[in-house]
All heavy atoms as TSV, in Angstrom:
chain	resi	resn	atom	element	x	y	z
A	1	MET	N	N	15.254	1.192	-11.932
A	1	MET	CA	C	15.996	2.236	-11.235
A	1	MET	C	C	15.061	3.138	-10.434
A	1	MET	O	O	15.440	3.639	-9.392
A	1	MET	CB	C	16.798	3.052	-12.265
A	1	MET	CG	C	17.728	4.013	-11.653
A	1	MET	SD	S	18.984	3.153	-10.694
A	1	MET	CE	C	20.087	4.441	-10.340
A	2	THR	N	N	13.837	3.326	-10.898
A	2	THR	CA	C	12.897	4.186	-10.191
A	2	THR	C	C	12.541	3.613	-8.826
A	2	THR	O	O	12.471	4.343	-7.846
A	2	THR	CB	C	11.619	4.380	-11.026
A	2	THR	OG1	O	11.989	4.927	-12.282
A	2	THR	CG2	C	10.652	5.302	-10.340
A	3	ARG	N	N	12.305	2.284	-8.767
A	3	ARG	CA	C	12.000	1.654	-7.475
A	3	ARG	C	C	13.149	1.856	-6.494
A	3	ARG	O	O	12.935	2.117	-5.318
A	3	ARG	CB	C	11.718	0.169	-7.651
A	3	ARG	CG	C	10.353	-0.129	-8.190
A	3	ARG	CD	C	10.153	-1.619	-8.390
A	3	ARG	NE	N	10.064	-2.353	-7.160
A	3	ARG	CZ	C	8.924	-2.679	-6.564
A	3	ARG	NH1	N	7.792	-2.323	-7.116
A	3	ARG	NH2	N	8.926	-3.363	-5.449
A	4	PHE	N	N	14.381	1.727	-6.977
A	4	PHE	CA	C	15.559	1.912	-6.136
A	4	PHE	C	C	15.597	3.327	-5.564
A	4	PHE	O	O	15.850	3.526	-4.372
A	4	PHE	CB	C	16.830	1.621	-6.932
A	4	PHE	CG	C	18.083	1.827	-6.144
A	4	PHE	CD1	C	18.441	0.944	-5.143
A	4	PHE	CD2	C	18.895	2.916	-6.395
A	4	PHE	CE1	C	19.593	1.140	-4.401
A	4	PHE	CE2	C	20.050	3.122	-5.665
A	4	PHE	CZ	C	20.410	2.230	-4.660
A	5	ALA	N	N	15.335	4.314	-6.399
A	5	ALA	CA	C	15.338	5.707	-5.940
A	5	ALA	C	C	14.223	5.944	-4.909
A	5	ALA	O	O	14.436	6.647	-3.921
A	5	ALA	CB	C	15.179	6.651	-7.130
A	6	LEU	N	N	13.052	5.356	-5.129
A	6	LEU	CA	C	11.958	5.507	-4.176
A	6	LEU	C	C	12.282	4.852	-2.836
A	6	LEU	O	O	11.963	5.395	-1.774
A	6	LEU	CB	C	10.672	4.931	-4.755
A	6	LEU	CG	C	10.051	5.700	-5.911
A	6	LEU	CD1	C	8.893	4.917	-6.497
A	6	LEU	CD2	C	9.618	7.082	-5.459
A	7	ILE	N	N	12.917	3.702	-2.873
A	7	ILE	CA	C	13.321	3.029	-1.638
A	7	ILE	C	C	14.340	3.881	-0.892
A	7	ILE	O	O	14.258	4.047	0.324
A	7	ILE	CB	C	13.860	1.627	-1.945
A	7	ILE	CG1	C	12.704	0.723	-2.367
A	7	ILE	CG2	C	14.590	1.040	-0.754
A	7	ILE	CD1	C	13.134	-0.616	-2.926
A	8	CYS	N	N	15.292	4.445	-1.608
A	8	CYS	CA	C	16.292	5.319	-0.975
A	8	CYS	C	C	15.635	6.558	-0.378
A	8	CYS	O	O	15.974	6.968	0.741
A	8	CYS	CB	C	17.357	5.720	-1.983
A	8	CYS	SG	S	18.433	4.376	-2.480
A	9	LEU	N	N	14.704	7.151	-1.099
A	9	LEU	CA	C	13.999	8.327	-0.609
A	9	LEU	C	C	13.201	8.004	0.654
A	9	LEU	O	O	13.285	8.725	1.652
A	9	LEU	CB	C	13.077	8.875	-1.691
A	9	LEU	CG	C	12.177	10.037	-1.281
A	9	LEU	CD1	C	13.017	11.272	-0.985
A	9	LEU	CD2	C	11.151	10.318	-2.352
A	10	GLY	N	N	12.450	6.919	0.617
A	10	GLY	CA	C	11.667	6.521	1.790
A	10	GLY	C	C	12.545	6.223	2.985
A	10	GLY	O	O	12.241	6.607	4.114
A	11	GLY	N	N	13.661	5.543	2.752
A	11	GLY	CA	C	14.587	5.236	3.837
A	11	GLY	C	C	15.208	6.481	4.445
A	11	GLY	O	O	15.349	6.594	5.664
A	12	ALA	N	N	15.578	7.430	3.605
A	12	ALA	CA	C	16.196	8.663	4.101
A	12	ALA	C	C	15.213	9.488	4.931
A	12	ALA	O	O	15.549	9.968	6.021
A	12	ALA	CB	C	16.721	9.487	2.926
A	13	VAL	N	N	13.993	9.630	4.438
A	13	VAL	CA	C	12.983	10.408	5.174
A	13	VAL	C	C	12.619	9.696	6.478
A	13	VAL	O	O	12.501	10.318	7.533
A	13	VAL	CB	C	11.736	10.648	4.295
A	13	VAL	CG1	C	10.606	11.253	5.099
A	13	VAL	CG2	C	12.090	11.535	3.116
A	14	GLY	N	N	12.482	8.379	6.413
A	14	GLY	CA	C	12.138	7.611	7.606
A	14	GLY	C	C	13.225	7.673	8.671
A	14	GLY	O	O	12.941	7.788	9.862
A	15	THR	N	N	14.479	7.611	8.239
A	15	THR	CA	C	15.587	7.695	9.183
A	15	THR	C	C	15.596	9.040	9.896
A	15	THR	O	O	15.759	9.114	11.116
A	15	THR	CB	C	16.926	7.488	8.452
A	15	THR	OG1	O	16.911	6.209	7.840
A	15	THR	CG2	C	18.095	7.578	9.395
A	16	GLY	N	N	15.407	10.104	9.154
A	16	GLY	CA	C	15.360	11.441	9.767
A	16	GLY	C	C	14.195	11.590	10.721
A	16	GLY	O	O	14.342	12.143	11.820
A	17	ALA	N	N	13.035	11.075	10.344
A	17	ALA	CA	C	11.857	11.167	11.213
A	17	ALA	C	C	12.061	10.367	12.494
A	17	ALA	O	O	11.696	10.823	13.590
A	17	ALA	CB	C	10.621	10.671	10.471
A	18	ARG	N	N	12.655	9.170	12.391
A	18	ARG	CA	C	12.912	8.359	13.592
A	18	ARG	C	C	13.904	9.061	14.508
A	18	ARG	O	O	13.746	9.052	15.730
A	18	ARG	CB	C	13.431	6.984	13.193
A	18	ARG	CG	C	12.342	6.082	12.654
A	18	ARG	CD	C	12.819	4.656	12.434
A	18	ARG	NE	N	13.805	4.528	11.383
A	18	ARG	CZ	C	13.517	4.414	10.099
A	18	ARG	NH1	N	12.266	4.421	9.703
A	18	ARG	NH2	N	14.471	4.293	9.211
A	19	TYR	N	N	14.920	9.678	13.945
A	19	TYR	CA	C	15.908	10.395	14.745
A	19	TYR	C	C	15.261	11.560	15.498
A	19	TYR	O	O	15.477	11.734	16.707
A	19	TYR	CB	C	17.040	10.902	13.855
A	19	TYR	CG	C	18.051	11.738	14.589
A	19	TYR	CD1	C	19.008	11.141	15.397
A	19	TYR	CD2	C	18.044	13.125	14.484
A	19	TYR	CE1	C	19.933	11.901	16.084
A	19	TYR	CE2	C	18.968	13.892	15.155
A	19	TYR	CZ	C	19.908	13.278	15.963
A	19	TYR	OH	O	20.812	14.048	16.653
A	20	LEU	N	N	14.463	12.346	14.806
A	20	LEU	CA	C	13.816	13.497	15.444
A	20	LEU	C	C	12.823	13.065	16.517
A	20	LEU	O	O	12.810	13.622	17.618
A	20	LEU	CB	C	13.116	14.364	14.392
A	20	LEU	CG	C	14.029	15.089	13.416
A	20	LEU	CD1	C	13.196	15.786	12.345
A	20	LEU	CD2	C	14.920	16.076	14.147
A	21	LEU	N	N	11.996	12.073	16.220
A	21	LEU	CA	C	11.019	11.596	17.198
A	21	LEU	C	C	11.716	10.991	18.409
A	21	LEU	O	O	11.303	11.219	19.552
A	21	LEU	CB	C	10.078	10.573	16.563
A	21	LEU	CG	C	8.983	10.027	17.469
A	21	LEU	CD1	C	8.091	11.153	17.988
A	21	LEU	CD2	C	8.164	8.976	16.733
A	22	GLY	N	N	12.792	10.245	18.178
A	22	GLY	CA	C	13.548	9.676	19.296
A	22	GLY	C	C	14.110	10.760	20.203
A	22	GLY	O	O	14.083	10.634	21.434
A	23	GLY	N	N	14.623	11.834	19.627
A	23	GLY	CA	C	15.146	12.946	20.419
A	23	GLY	C	C	14.070	13.640	21.233
A	23	GLY	O	O	14.282	13.997	22.396
A	24	VAL	N	N	12.900	13.818	20.653
A	24	VAL	CA	C	11.781	14.442	21.375
A	24	VAL	C	C	11.365	13.579	22.559
A	24	VAL	O	O	11.141	14.079	23.664
A	24	VAL	CB	C	10.588	14.686	20.417
A	24	VAL	CG1	C	9.337	15.055	21.179
A	24	VAL	CG2	C	10.932	15.753	19.404
A	25	VAL	N	N	11.276	12.279	22.340
A	25	VAL	CA	C	10.842	11.387	23.410
A	25	VAL	C	C	11.884	11.328	24.522
A	25	VAL	O	O	11.529	11.289	25.705
A	25	VAL	CB	C	10.523	9.972	22.855
A	25	VAL	CG1	C	10.242	8.995	23.971
A	25	VAL	CG2	C	9.352	10.044	21.905
A	26	VAL	N	N	13.161	11.357	24.189
A	26	VAL	CA	C	14.204	11.356	25.225
A	26	VAL	C	C	14.103	12.611	26.086
A	26	VAL	O	O	14.219	12.546	27.306
A	26	VAL	CB	C	15.612	11.228	24.590
A	26	VAL	CG1	C	16.702	11.591	25.593
A	26	VAL	CG2	C	15.823	9.821	24.078
A	27	ARG	N	N	13.849	13.761	25.462
A	27	ARG	CA	C	13.690	14.995	26.248
A	27	ARG	C	C	12.447	14.951	27.114
A	27	ARG	O	O	12.420	15.482	28.207
A	27	ARG	CB	C	13.650	16.209	25.328
A	27	ARG	CG	C	15.033	16.662	24.902
A	27	ARG	CD	C	14.901	17.861	24.049
A	27	ARG	NE	N	14.279	17.365	22.801
A	27	ARG	CZ	C	14.311	17.982	21.653
A	27	ARG	NH1	N	14.878	19.143	21.568
A	27	ARG	NH2	N	13.770	17.456	20.595
A	28	TRP	N	N	11.412	14.315	26.620
A	28	TRP	CA	C	10.140	14.249	27.342
A	28	TRP	C	C	10.170	13.205	28.452
A	28	TRP	O	O	9.739	13.470	29.571
A	28	TRP	CB	C	9.025	13.945	26.351
A	28	TRP	CG	C	7.696	13.741	26.969
A	28	TRP	CD1	C	6.937	14.683	27.593
A	28	TRP	CD2	C	6.959	12.524	27.041
A	28	TRP	NE1	N	5.774	14.117	28.044
A	28	TRP	CE2	C	5.759	12.790	27.717
A	28	TRP	CE3	C	7.200	11.233	26.591
A	28	TRP	CZ2	C	4.816	11.810	27.959
A	28	TRP	CZ3	C	6.252	10.263	26.820
A	28	TRP	CH2	C	5.081	10.566	27.503
A	29	ALA	N	N	10.695	12.006	28.170
A	29	ALA	CA	C	10.625	10.903	29.127
A	29	ALA	C	C	11.936	10.654	29.862
A	29	ALA	O	O	11.946	9.947	30.859
A	29	ALA	CB	C	10.202	9.626	28.410
A	30	GLY	N	N	13.033	11.201	29.377
A	30	GLY	CA	C	14.313	10.972	30.020
A	30	GLY	C	C	15.058	9.805	29.387
A	30	GLY	O	O	14.467	8.966	28.716
A	31	PRO	N	N	16.363	9.738	29.639
A	31	PRO	CA	C	17.201	8.721	28.990
A	31	PRO	C	C	17.313	7.397	29.757
A	31	PRO	O	O	18.074	6.529	29.358
A	31	PRO	CB	C	18.568	9.412	28.925
A	31	PRO	CG	C	18.584	10.283	30.135
A	31	PRO	CD	C	17.155	10.756	30.307
A	32	GLU	N	N	16.571	7.221	30.845
A	32	GLU	CA	C	16.728	6.022	31.665
A	32	GLU	C	C	16.306	4.746	30.940
A	32	GLU	O	O	16.864	3.676	31.170
A	32	GLU	CB	C	15.923	6.128	32.966
A	32	GLU	CG	C	16.399	7.210	33.908
A	32	GLU	CD	C	15.891	8.587	33.502
A	32	GLU	OE1	O	14.790	8.677	32.931
A	32	GLU	OE2	O	16.622	9.556	33.735
A	33	PHE	N	N	15.290	4.821	30.107
A	33	PHE	CA	C	14.772	3.675	29.362
A	33	PHE	C	C	14.584	4.122	27.919
A	33	PHE	O	O	14.180	5.257	27.673
A	33	PHE	CB	C	13.429	3.224	29.969
A	33	PHE	CG	C	12.855	2.004	29.324
A	33	PHE	CD1	C	13.294	0.742	29.684
A	33	PHE	CD2	C	11.873	2.112	28.350
A	33	PHE	CE1	C	12.763	-0.392	29.093
A	33	PHE	CE2	C	11.339	0.988	27.751
A	33	PHE	CZ	C	11.778	-0.265	28.123
A	34	PRO	N	N	14.832	3.268	26.954
A	34	PRO	CA	C	14.706	3.688	25.546
A	34	PRO	C	C	13.250	3.796	25.079
A	34	PRO	O	O	12.793	3.065	24.203
A	34	PRO	CB	C	15.465	2.598	24.787
A	34	PRO	CG	C	15.381	1.401	25.657
A	34	PRO	CD	C	15.384	1.922	27.063
A	35	TYR	N	N	12.522	4.727	25.695
A	35	TYR	CA	C	11.122	4.931	25.323
A	35	TYR	C	C	10.979	5.379	23.875
A	35	TYR	O	O	9.994	5.063	23.212
A	35	TYR	CB	C	10.450	5.958	26.237
A	35	TYR	CG	C	10.230	5.456	27.637
A	35	TYR	CD1	C	10.986	5.955	28.693
A	35	TYR	CD2	C	9.268	4.497	27.909
A	35	TYR	CE1	C	10.795	5.499	29.988
A	35	TYR	CE2	C	9.063	4.039	29.190
A	35	TYR	CZ	C	9.827	4.535	30.225
A	35	TYR	OH	O	9.631	4.076	31.491
A	36	GLY	N	N	11.950	6.132	23.384
A	36	GLY	CA	C	11.893	6.584	21.994
A	36	GLY	C	C	11.898	5.416	21.029
A	36	GLY	O	O	11.099	5.360	20.094
A	37	THR	N	N	12.789	4.464	21.266
A	37	THR	CA	C	12.856	3.280	20.419
A	37	THR	C	C	11.557	2.485	20.509
A	37	THR	O	O	11.032	2.015	19.493
A	37	THR	CB	C	14.049	2.400	20.829
A	37	THR	OG1	O	15.244	3.167	20.717
A	37	THR	CG2	C	14.154	1.164	19.966
A	38	LEU	N	N	11.050	2.328	21.706
A	38	LEU	CA	C	9.796	1.602	21.900
A	38	LEU	C	C	8.649	2.276	21.159
A	38	LEU	O	O	7.900	1.629	20.416
A	38	LEU	CB	C	9.475	1.497	23.385
A	38	LEU	CG	C	8.171	0.797	23.748
A	38	LEU	CD1	C	8.215	-0.664	23.345
A	38	LEU	CD2	C	7.897	0.928	25.238
A	39	LEU	N	N	8.506	3.580	21.321
A	39	LEU	CA	C	7.435	4.315	20.659
A	39	LEU	C	C	7.578	4.254	19.139
A	39	LEU	O	O	6.593	4.018	18.427
A	39	LEU	CB	C	7.414	5.771	21.126
A	39	LEU	CG	C	6.369	6.651	20.448
A	39	LEU	CD1	C	4.972	6.217	20.865
A	39	LEU	CD2	C	6.608	8.106	20.783
A	40	ILE	N	N	8.773	4.436	18.645
A	40	ILE	CA	C	9.008	4.416	17.204
A	40	ILE	C	C	8.674	3.047	16.626
A	40	ILE	O	O	8.032	2.943	15.581
A	40	ILE	CB	C	10.463	4.819	16.895
A	40	ILE	CG1	C	10.654	6.304	17.164
A	40	ILE	CG2	C	10.845	4.473	15.458
A	40	ILE	CD1	C	12.090	6.741	17.239
A	41	ASN	N	N	9.074	1.984	17.289
A	41	ASN	CA	C	8.804	0.639	16.779
A	41	ASN	C	C	7.313	0.304	16.807
A	41	ASN	O	O	6.784	-0.251	15.848
A	41	ASN	CB	C	9.593	-0.401	17.562
A	41	ASN	CG	C	11.066	-0.372	17.226
A	41	ASN	OD1	O	11.463	0.107	16.175
A	41	ASN	ND2	N	11.885	-0.874	18.118
A	42	VAL	N	N	6.631	0.647	17.897
A	42	VAL	CA	C	5.199	0.356	17.989
A	42	VAL	C	C	4.414	1.201	16.991
A	42	VAL	O	O	3.574	0.689	16.247
A	42	VAL	CB	C	4.692	0.569	19.436
A	42	VAL	CG1	C	3.182	0.508	19.507
A	42	VAL	CG2	C	5.315	-0.450	20.368
A	43	LEU	N	N	4.683	2.492	16.963
A	43	LEU	CA	C	3.982	3.383	16.047
A	43	LEU	C	C	4.285	3.034	14.586
A	43	LEU	O	O	3.387	2.994	13.751
A	43	LEU	CB	C	4.358	4.837	16.340
A	43	LEU	CG	C	3.666	5.914	15.530
A	43	LEU	CD1	C	2.164	5.885	15.792
A	43	LEU	CD2	C	4.237	7.278	15.886
A	44	GLY	N	N	5.544	2.756	14.292
A	44	GLY	CA	C	5.924	2.401	12.930
A	44	GLY	C	C	5.266	1.111	12.468
A	44	GLY	O	O	4.791	1.015	11.333
A	45	SER	N	N	5.222	0.110	13.328
A	45	SER	CA	C	4.566	-1.153	12.973
A	45	SER	C	C	3.091	-0.947	12.700
A	45	SER	O	O	2.531	-1.496	11.742
A	45	SER	CB	C	4.753	-2.175	14.092
A	45	SER	OG	O	6.109	-2.476	14.264
A	46	PHE	N	N	2.451	-0.140	13.539
A	46	PHE	CA	C	1.035	0.145	13.337
A	46	PHE	C	C	0.807	0.868	12.005
A	46	PHE	O	O	-0.080	0.503	11.234
A	46	PHE	CB	C	0.494	0.981	14.496
A	46	PHE	CG	C	-0.930	1.401	14.309
A	46	PHE	CD1	C	-1.965	0.501	14.489
A	46	PHE	CD2	C	-1.228	2.702	13.944
A	46	PHE	CE1	C	-3.275	0.884	14.305
A	46	PHE	CE2	C	-2.542	3.099	13.752
A	46	PHE	CZ	C	-3.567	2.188	13.942
A	47	LEU	N	N	1.618	1.881	11.735
A	47	LEU	CA	C	1.439	2.648	10.497
A	47	LEU	C	C	1.730	1.815	9.252
A	47	LEU	O	O	1.033	1.946	8.244
A	47	LEU	CB	C	2.320	3.896	10.526
A	47	LEU	CG	C	1.898	4.967	11.534
A	47	LEU	CD1	C	2.909	6.103	11.553
A	47	LEU	CD2	C	0.508	5.475	11.239
A	48	ILE	N	N	2.730	0.945	9.313
A	48	ILE	CA	C	3.004	0.066	8.175
A	48	ILE	C	C	1.815	-0.862	7.944
A	48	ILE	O	O	1.411	-1.101	6.804
A	48	ILE	CB	C	4.297	-0.738	8.388
A	48	ILE	CG1	C	5.512	0.183	8.262
A	48	ILE	CG2	C	4.410	-1.886	7.386
A	48	ILE	CD1	C	6.817	-0.474	8.653
A	49	GLY	N	N	1.239	-1.383	9.018
A	49	GLY	CA	C	0.062	-2.235	8.885
A	49	GLY	C	C	-1.108	-1.514	8.254
A	49	GLY	O	O	-1.800	-2.056	7.383
A	50	VAL	N	N	-1.342	-0.271	8.677
A	50	VAL	CA	C	-2.438	0.520	8.109
A	50	VAL	C	C	-2.185	0.804	6.631
A	50	VAL	O	O	-3.081	0.641	5.792
A	50	VAL	CB	C	-2.639	1.835	8.897
A	50	VAL	CG1	C	-3.580	2.774	8.169
A	50	VAL	CG2	C	-3.141	1.552	10.295
A	51	VAL	N	N	-0.978	1.216	6.307
A	51	VAL	CA	C	-0.642	1.528	4.913
A	51	VAL	C	C	-0.800	0.282	4.039
A	51	VAL	O	O	-1.382	0.354	2.946
A	51	VAL	CB	C	0.798	2.092	4.809
A	51	VAL	CG1	C	1.293	2.081	3.377
A	51	VAL	CG2	C	0.852	3.493	5.375
A	52	GLN	N	N	-0.311	-0.845	4.502
A	52	GLN	CA	C	-0.413	-2.068	3.705
A	52	GLN	C	C	-1.866	-2.504	3.549
A	52	GLN	O	O	-2.289	-2.892	2.459
A	52	GLN	CB	C	0.408	-3.200	4.331
A	52	GLN	CG	C	1.889	-2.943	4.312
A	52	GLN	CD	C	2.500	-2.979	2.926
A	52	GLN	OE1	O	1.881	-2.679	1.912
A	52	GLN	NE2	N	3.760	-3.342	2.869
A	53	GLN	N	N	-2.629	-2.451	4.618
A	53	GLN	CA	C	-4.032	-2.865	4.544
A	53	GLN	C	C	-4.821	-1.974	3.581
A	53	GLN	O	O	-5.550	-2.456	2.727
A	53	GLN	CB	C	-4.670	-2.831	5.937
A	53	GLN	CG	C	-6.110	-3.243	5.973
A	53	GLN	CD	C	-6.328	-4.698	5.589
A	53	GLN	OE1	O	-5.461	-5.528	5.759
A	53	GLN	NE2	N	-7.491	-4.991	5.056
A	54	VAL	N	N	-4.672	-0.682	3.732
A	54	VAL	CA	C	-5.399	0.245	2.851
A	54	VAL	C	C	-4.893	0.114	1.410
A	54	VAL	O	O	-5.678	0.099	0.470
A	54	VAL	CB	C	-5.265	1.700	3.365
A	54	VAL	CG1	C	-5.813	2.682	2.358
A	54	VAL	CG2	C	-5.954	1.853	4.706
A	55	GLY	N	N	-3.592	-0.011	1.251
A	55	GLY	CA	C	-3.026	-0.094	-0.093
A	55	GLY	C	C	-3.379	-1.375	-0.822
A	55	GLY	O	O	-3.543	-1.370	-2.041
A	56	LEU	N	N	-3.515	-2.465	-0.096
A	56	LEU	CA	C	-3.803	-3.740	-0.746
A	56	LEU	C	C	-5.292	-3.996	-0.938
A	56	LEU	O	O	-5.680	-4.803	-1.776
A	56	LEU	CB	C	-3.183	-4.889	0.056
A	56	LEU	CG	C	-1.658	-4.930	0.059
A	56	LEU	CD1	C	-1.158	-5.998	1.018
A	56	LEU	CD2	C	-1.119	-5.170	-1.332
A	57	THR	N	N	-6.137	-3.342	-0.157
A	57	THR	CA	C	-7.577	-3.604	-0.255
A	57	THR	C	C	-8.344	-2.502	-0.963
A	57	THR	O	O	-9.547	-2.648	-1.163
A	57	THR	CB	C	-8.186	-3.825	1.144
A	57	THR	OG1	O	-7.970	-2.655	1.941
A	57	THR	CG2	C	-7.572	-5.035	1.821
A	58	SER	N	N	-7.693	-1.416	-1.308
A	58	SER	CA	C	-8.374	-0.330	-2.012
A	58	SER	C	C	-7.393	0.310	-2.991
A	58	SER	O	O	-6.234	-0.065	-3.056
A	58	SER	CB	C	-8.893	0.715	-1.020
A	58	SER	OG	O	-7.813	1.428	-0.461
A	59	LEU	N	N	-7.881	1.280	-3.701
A	59	LEU	CA	C	-7.033	2.005	-4.651
A	59	LEU	C	C	-6.596	3.362	-4.110
A	59	LEU	O	O	-6.147	4.214	-4.869
A	59	LEU	CB	C	-7.789	2.185	-5.973
A	59	LEU	CG	C	-8.189	0.889	-6.683
A	59	LEU	CD1	C	-9.039	1.205	-7.905
A	59	LEU	CD2	C	-6.963	0.091	-7.069
A	60	LEU	N	N	-6.704	3.561	-2.798
A	60	LEU	CA	C	-6.377	4.860	-2.209
A	60	LEU	C	C	-4.880	5.141	-2.194
A	60	LEU	O	O	-4.470	6.298	-2.261
A	60	LEU	CB	C	-6.931	4.937	-0.788
A	60	LEU	CG	C	-8.455	4.923	-0.656
A	60	LEU	CD1	C	-8.851	4.879	0.805
A	60	LEU	CD2	C	-9.049	6.132	-1.344
A	61	ILE	N	N	-4.061	4.105	-2.078
A	61	ILE	CA	C	-2.610	4.292	-2.021
A	61	ILE	C	C	-1.993	3.506	-3.181
A	61	ILE	O	O	-2.039	2.275	-3.189
A	61	ILE	CB	C	-2.034	3.797	-0.680
A	61	ILE	CG1	C	-2.679	4.528	0.490
A	61	ILE	CG2	C	-0.529	3.988	-0.657
A	61	ILE	CD1	C	-2.246	4.019	1.849
A	62	PRO	N	N	-1.403	4.189	-4.155
A	62	PRO	CA	C	-0.761	3.484	-5.276
A	62	PRO	C	C	0.420	2.633	-4.788
A	62	PRO	O	O	0.986	2.890	-3.717
A	62	PRO	CB	C	-0.275	4.607	-6.185
A	62	PRO	CG	C	-0.927	5.846	-5.706
A	62	PRO	CD	C	-1.339	5.626	-4.291
A	63	ASP	N	N	0.799	1.648	-5.577
A	63	ASP	CA	C	1.878	0.736	-5.195
A	63	ASP	C	C	3.187	1.459	-4.914
A	63	ASP	O	O	3.899	1.117	-3.973
A	63	ASP	CB	C	2.093	-0.319	-6.276
A	63	ASP	CG	C	0.990	-1.351	-6.297
A	63	ASP	OD1	O	0.261	-1.466	-5.285
A	63	ASP	OD2	O	0.856	-2.048	-7.314
A	64	THR	N	N	3.527	2.450	-5.727
A	64	THR	CA	C	4.798	3.152	-5.517
A	64	THR	C	C	4.780	3.953	-4.220
A	64	THR	O	O	5.768	3.958	-3.485
A	64	THR	CB	C	5.118	4.074	-6.701
A	64	THR	OG1	O	4.011	4.945	-6.939
A	64	THR	CG2	C	5.415	3.282	-7.955
A	65	LEU	N	N	3.669	4.605	-3.913
A	65	LEU	CA	C	3.581	5.348	-2.656
A	65	LEU	C	C	3.582	4.392	-1.469
A	65	LEU	O	O	4.192	4.668	-0.434
A	65	LEU	CB	C	2.319	6.225	-2.638
A	65	LEU	CG	C	2.105	7.059	-1.381
A	65	LEU	CD1	C	3.282	7.996	-1.141
A	65	LEU	CD2	C	0.809	7.830	-1.478
A	66	ARG	N	N	2.922	3.260	-1.609
A	66	ARG	CA	C	2.904	2.256	-0.542
A	66	ARG	C	C	4.319	1.763	-0.275
A	66	ARG	O	O	4.721	1.583	0.874
A	66	ARG	CB	C	1.996	1.098	-0.946
A	66	ARG	CG	C	1.786	0.078	0.130
A	66	ARG	CD	C	0.684	-0.893	-0.226
A	66	ARG	NE	N	0.817	-1.507	-1.531
A	66	ARG	CZ	C	1.493	-2.629	-1.766
A	66	ARG	NH1	N	2.075	-3.256	-0.790
A	66	ARG	NH2	N	1.563	-3.122	-2.983
A	67	LEU	N	N	5.108	1.584	-1.316
A	67	LEU	CA	C	6.497	1.169	-1.166
A	67	LEU	C	C	7.297	2.210	-0.382
A	67	LEU	O	O	8.015	1.868	0.559
A	67	LEU	CB	C	7.122	0.955	-2.552
A	67	LEU	CG	C	8.586	0.576	-2.608
A	67	LEU	CD1	C	8.776	-0.828	-2.059
A	67	LEU	CD2	C	9.092	0.661	-4.030
A	68	VAL	N	N	7.157	3.474	-0.745
A	68	VAL	CA	C	7.892	4.541	-0.069
A	68	VAL	C	C	7.467	4.637	1.403
A	68	VAL	O	O	8.304	4.744	2.291
A	68	VAL	CB	C	7.668	5.899	-0.777
A	68	VAL	CG1	C	8.241	7.036	0.031
A	68	VAL	CG2	C	8.278	5.872	-2.165
A	69	LEU	N	N	6.172	4.573	1.663
A	69	LEU	CA	C	5.685	4.706	3.037
A	69	LEU	C	C	6.090	3.513	3.900
A	69	LEU	O	O	6.420	3.681	5.073
A	69	LEU	CB	C	4.158	4.872	3.041
A	69	LEU	CG	C	3.630	6.164	2.433
A	69	LEU	CD1	C	2.106	6.125	2.377
A	69	LEU	CD2	C	4.106	7.371	3.223
A	70	ALA	N	N	6.051	2.327	3.360
A	70	ALA	CA	C	6.413	1.144	4.136
A	70	ALA	C	C	7.910	1.103	4.450
A	70	ALA	O	O	8.304	0.711	5.541
A	70	ALA	CB	C	6.005	-0.127	3.397
A	71	ILE	N	N	8.734	1.543	3.518
A	71	ILE	CA	C	10.174	1.559	3.750
A	71	ILE	C	C	10.531	2.672	4.736
A	71	ILE	O	O	11.329	2.473	5.648
A	71	ILE	CB	C	10.950	1.769	2.433
A	71	ILE	CG1	C	10.744	0.602	1.487
A	71	ILE	CG2	C	12.425	1.982	2.694
A	71	ILE	CD1	C	11.263	-0.721	1.967
A	72	GLY	N	N	9.927	3.828	4.562
A	72	GLY	CA	C	10.251	4.981	5.410
A	72	GLY	C	C	9.707	4.828	6.787
A	72	GLY	O	O	10.230	5.263	7.764
């Protein structure tokens, strides 16, 4: 049950962060092209890669935190 709660927490925080960042990018770049979606997907993929690499090759990120960060 704890893993389920962590996944829900990570998903909720990640959804809110994506919504806010998307809104900022739309105000900055305009609504003509979905730059917010592009930025969120590229940045999110990069951050998930960094979190997974650091979490799997060192002890800096515990498994539960890595789960929350990767989902969010």
